[in-house]
Each structure stands twice: as C-alpha cells, then as structure tokens.
C-alpha positions in Angstrom: 0.0 0.0 0.0 1.3 3.4 -0.9 1.7 5.9 2.0 -0.8 8.7 2.0 0.8 11.8 0.6 0.8 15.0 2.7 -1.4 16.8 0.3 -4.2 14.2 0.7 -6.1 14.5 4.0 -9.0 12.1 4.9 -12.2 13.9 5.8 -14.0 12.4 8.7 -17.7 11.6 8.0 -20.0 9.2 9.6 -21.2 7.3 6.5 -19.1 8.4 3.6 -15.5 8.6 2.6 -14.0 12.1 1.9 -10.8 13.7 1.0 -9.3 17.2 1.2 -6.6 17.9 -1.4 -4.1 20.8 -1.8 -2.1 21.7 -4.9 0.0 24.4 -6.5 -2.1 24.7 -9.6 -5.7 24.0 -10.7 -4.6 21.3 -13.1 -2.7 19.6 -10.3 -5.7 19.9 -7.9 -7.9 17.9 -10.3 -5.2 15.4 -10.9 -4.7 14.9 -7.2 -8.4 14.6 -6.5 -8.7 11.8 -9.1 -5.7 10.1 -7.6 -7.1 10.5 -4.1 -10.4 8.9 -5.2 -8.6 5.9 -6.6 -6.4 5.8 -3.5 -9.5 5.4 -1.4 -10.9 2.8 -3.8 -7.9 0.4 -4.2 -4.2 -0.1 -3.5 -2.6 2.1 -6.2 0.8 0.4 -5.8 -0.7 -2.6 -7.6 -2.3 -0.7 -10.6 -0.2 -0.4 -13.7 -0.6 2.4 -16.4 -1.1 -0.2 -19.3 -4.0 1.6 -21.1 -4.4 5.4 -21.8 -7.5 7.3 -22.7 -8.5 10.9 -23.2 -11.4 12.4 -21.2 -13.2 15.6 -21.8 -15.7 17.1 -19.3 -18.0 20.1 -19.5 -19.8 21.7 -16.5 -20.8 25.0 -15.0 -18.2 26.1 -12.5 -15.1 24.5 -10.8 -17.1 22.6 -8.2 -19.5 21.0 -10.7 -16.5 20.3 -13.0 -14.8 18.4 -10.2 -18.0 16.3 -9.6 -18.4 15.6 -13.3 -14.6 14.7 -13.6 -14.6 12.3 -10.7 -18.0 10.9 -11.6 -16.8 10.1 -15.2 -13.8 8.3 -13.8 -16.0 6.4 -11.3 -18.4 5.5 -14.1 -15.7 4.1 -16.3 -14.4 2.1 -13.3 -17.9 0.8 -12.5 -18.9 -0.1 -16.1 -15.6 -1.0 -17.8 -13.9 -2.3 -14.6 -10.9 0.0 -15.0 -8.6 1.2 -12.3 -6.7 4.4 -13.0 -3.3 5.3 -11.4 -2.1 8.2 -13.6 -3.9 11.5 -14.3 -2.8 14.4 -16.4 -5.0 17.5 -16.9 -4.0 18.9 -20.2 -6.4 21.9 -20.2 -8.9 23.4 -17.7 -11.1 26.4 -17.2 -14.3 27.0 -15.3 -16.4 25.0 -17.7 -14.1 22.5 -19.4 -11.5 19.9 -18.6 -9.4 17.8 -21.0 -7.3 15.0 -19.4 -5.3 11.9 -20.1 -5.7 9.0 -17.7 -3.9 5.7 -17.5 -4.5 2.4 -15.8 -5.6 -1.1 -16.4 -8.6 -3.5 -16.1 -9.5 -4.7 -12.7 -7.9 -8.1 -12.0 -9.4 -9.8 -8.9 -6.2 -11.9 -8.4 -4.1 -8.7 -8.1 -6.5 -5.9 -7.1 -8.5 -5.4 -3.9 -11.4 -2.9 -3.9 -11.3 -1.3 -0.5 -14.2 1.2 -0.9 -16.6 0.8 -3.8 -17.7 4.4 -4.6 -21.4 4.7 -5.5 -21.4 8.4 -6.2 -19.4 11.6 -6.0 -21.5 14.0 -3.9 -22.1 17.8 -3.7 -22.2 17.5 0.1 -19.4 19.7 1.7 -17.9 20.1 -1.8 -15.4 22.9 -2.1 -12.9 24.1 -4.7 -11.1 27.3 -3.7 -8.0 29.3 -4.4 -5.9 29.8 -1.3 -4.9 33.3 -0.2 -1.3 32.2 0.1 -1.4 30.7 -3.4 -2.3 27.3 -4.7 -5.7 25.6 -4.5 -7.7 23.4 -2.2 -10.6 21.0 -2.7 -12.8 18.9 -0.5 -15.1 16.1 -1.8 -17.2 13.3 -0.3 -17.9 10.0 -1.9 -21.0 7.9 -1.2 -19.7 4.4 -0.5 
C-alpha cells in the first residue's frame, strides 16, 4: 500500500469517505483529486498504467466540474472495470476539462477494492483558491 501523501487528508464523515486535497495549480488539484479517489478505492501500488485514454468534461463552475470529472472516472471504473493510477489534466477552465488518464482493467487476483464508490456528492464540496497561493478542494464519496 502506498503511503498517504501529505497533500491528501482524509475527511471524517459518519457514513461516507471524503478527501481534502491541496495543490499548487488548478490542473494539479484535479489530478490529485482523481488520484485521491482511486487511493480510497484500491491499492494504487498494484495498478499499472497499461492503457491510456482521453477524457473531456463540461460543467458550469469549478465545483461542478470536479464532480463531473470524478463521476466520469468512477463511471468508467464501474462499467468497464478499469482502475486508474495516472492523471494528467491537459487543459482546464471553469467550464471544461481535458485530461489523459492511464490504468488497467481490474484483475481480482491482483487488485483489492477497499471502498466501492457509489457516487461523488455535492455535500461539503469545495474548490477554492488559497490566499497564500495554490488551490484546495474537499469532496465526499458515497460508499
């Protein structure tokens, strides 16, 4: 199991799993949020970047964009049984995100699903620029 990075803080919640993420740039924030979601889902040390795909998301505002981004990744995981371990946001603004993600198909002999995520929620959702520079996000997952 990979150690939890200092920029990824678990959010305490009675029924759900949540993360708080900090980053220097907006691109990095969305990459880290995706990584953090899969960190909660599986042991990322066992996931290999065998397959790569492009993802494009549209939404209204940074918070909705984060929910749509993570929901799309979770949808692909749920339907196509893919686990992702690498995330590169190529372009982002308040309404659009283009990214490249890499991972592999779930293999029950190598991968353990720790928390199956049912949905990315708007509850306690936050994406904000920090006064000292950088960005911070908080997101809860319905498990």
